[in-house]
C-alpha positions in Angstrom: 122.2 85.8 87.0 123.5 88.3 89.5 126.6 87.5 91.6 127.0 89.3 94.9 129.2 89.2 97.9 127.9 88.8 101.5 129.5 88.2 104.9 128.1 85.6 107.3 128.9 84.7 110.8 128.9 81.1 112.2 126.5 81.0 115.2 126.9 78.6 118.1 123.5 79.1 119.7 120.4 77.7 117.9 116.7 77.5 118.7 113.8 80.0 118.7 115.1 82.0 121.6 118.5 82.5 120.0 116.9 83.4 116.7 114.8 86.1 118.3 117.8 87.5 120.0 119.7 87.7 116.7 116.8 89.4 115.0 116.7 92.0 117.8 120.3 92.9 117.0 119.7 93.3 113.3 121.0 89.8 112.3 119.1 87.3 110.3 119.5 83.7 111.3 120.1 81.1 108.7 121.7 77.8 107.8 124.2 76.7 105.1 124.1 73.2 103.7 124.9 71.2 100.6 125.5 67.7 99.2 129.1 67.8 100.2 129.0 69.6 103.5 127.3 69.4 107.0 124.8 72.0 107.9 126.3 75.2 109.4 124.1 77.6 111.5 125.0 81.2 110.6 123.6 84.7 110.6 123.9 87.6 108.1 123.3 91.3 108.5 119.6 91.8 107.9 119.9 95.2 106.3 122.7 94.1 103.9 120.8 90.9 103.0 117.6 92.8 102.2 119.6 95.3 100.2 121.1 92.4 98.2 117.7 91.1 97.4 116.5 94.5 96.2 119.6 94.7 94.0 118.7 91.4 92.5 115.3 92.7 91.5 113.7 89.3 91.6 116.5 87.6 89.7 118.3 84.5 90.8 121.3 85.5 93.0 124.6 83.6 93.3 126.3 84.7 96.5 130.0 84.7 97.3 129.5 84.0 101.0 132.4 84.9 103.3 131.9 82.6 106.3 133.6 83.9 109.5 134.2 81.6 112.5 136.4 82.6 115.5 138.8 84.7 113.4 138.9 82.2 110.5 137.2 82.9 107.2 136.2 80.7 104.3 134.6 81.4 100.9 131.5 79.5 99.8 129.4 79.8 96.6 125.7 79.6 97.5 122.2 80.0 96.3 119.1 80.9 98.3 117.2 77.7 98.8 114.4 79.0 101.0 113.2 82.1 102.7 110.9 81.7 105.8 108.6 84.7 106.1 106.6 86.1 109.0 102.9 85.0 108.6 101.6 88.5 109.1 104.0 91.1 107.9 106.0 88.9 105.4 109.3 90.0 106.9 112.1 87.5 106.4 112.7 85.4 109.5 115.2 82.8 108.3 117.2 82.0 105.2 118.5 78.7 103.9 121.6 78.8 101.8 122.6 75.9 99.5 126.3 75.5 98.6 127.1 74.9 95.0 130.4 74.5 93.0 131.2 76.4 89.9 132.1 73.4 87.8 129.2 71.2 88.9 125.6 71.2 87.7 122.8 72.1 90.1 119.1 71.4 89.9 116.7 74.4 90.5 113.2 75.5 89.7 113.0 78.4 87.4 109.7 80.4 86.7 108.3 80.6 83.2 107.5 83.9 81.5 104.6 83.9 79.1 105.2 86.1 76.0 103.0 87.0 73.1 99.2 87.0 72.8 97.6 83.7 71.9 95.6 83.8 68.6 92.9 81.8 70.5 92.6 84.6 73.0 92.9 87.5 70.6 90.7 86.2 67.8 88.5 83.4 69.2 88.1 85.1 72.6 89.4 82.0 74.5 91.1 82.0 77.8 94.8 81.4 78.4 95.4 79.0 81.4 98.8 78.6 83.0 99.0 75.1 84.2 102.6 75.1 85.6 104.4 78.2 86.6 108.0 76.9 86.8 110.2 74.2 85.3 113.0 72.2 86.9 116.3 72.5 85.2 119.9 71.3 85.6 122.9 73.5 84.6 126.1 75.1 85.9 125.5 77.7 88.6 126.5 80.6 86.4 124.2 79.5 83.7 121.0 79.5 85.7 118.4 81.6 83.8 116.2 84.0 85.6 113.2 82.7 83.7 112.2 80.5 80.8 110.3 82.3 78.0 107.1 80.5 76.7 105.8 82.1 73.5 102.0 81.5 73.2 101.4 83.5 70.1 100.4 80.6 67.9 98.1 78.9 70.4 94.5 78.5 69.3 91.6 77.3 71.4 92.3 73.7 72.4 96.0 74.0 71.9 98.6 73.5 74.6 102.4 74.0 75.1 104.4 71.3 76.7 108.0 71.0 78.0 108.9 69.2 74.8 107.9 72.3 72.8 110.5 74.5 74.4 114.1 74.9 73.4 116.2 75.1 76.5 118.8 77.9 76.8 122.4 76.9 76.0 123.8 74.7 78.8 120.4 74.1 80.3 118.6 70.7 80.6 114.9 70.3 81.3 114.3 67.7 84.0 110.4 67.6 84.0 108.5 65.1 82.0 108.5 66.3 78.3 104.8 65.7 78.2 104.2 68.2 81.1 101.6 70.9 80.1 102.7 74.4 80.8 99.9 76.5 79.2 96.8 75.9 77.3 94.0 77.9 75.6 90.4 77.0 76.4 87.1 78.3 75.2 85.4 80.8 77.5 82.4 78.5 77.9 84.7 75.7 79.1 86.1 78.0 81.8 82.7 79.1 82.9 81.6 75.4 83.2 84.7 74.6 85.2 84.1 77.5 87.5 80.5 76.4 88.0 81.5 72.9 88.8 84.0 74.1 91.4 81.4 76.3 93.0 79.0 73.3 93.3 81.7 71.2 94.8 82.5 73.9 97.4 78.8 74.2 98.3 78.5 70.4 98.7 81.5 70.3 101.1 80.2 73.2 103.3 
């Protein structure tokens, strides 16, 4: 996990008009909240924030946020909870920061990364289906993994991998039901039949 520093300014004006005004000046509106703190409207430099996201290269980022308010400053440890994007150009319009504490566990969703080539795909010409693309975990902020590897090499047609089949990284606890299916291998005919059924359903609803 990357750990980066970022300055933020407390903002007194809220609402759509104030947000548009901020964005015109190169500031990105946002909010900071957490289980032990009241929500704080803030803004960050849009260019520096985008630069930080690029430096993260898609990884989870833990920010040391320097919060400035009328000459006073305070340090907060935060994660990005949500990014609101423009519906047309996908530009970031708002950011939600979630405050965490170094010695306390947090709960986050982490994407899975499929590794290997299933024998049921390579030999039996089956199809690998990803049922769930992320898992919910609990761990200390500095132990949050960027992704959870799921090795599908030994999966044959009809086989599946569940949460219970995975070994969590050190210090990480899986919170999803152990019976939750992550990936499975189905025969190509099964997939074709499923696709046909979906098409028939769509035609009936039109």
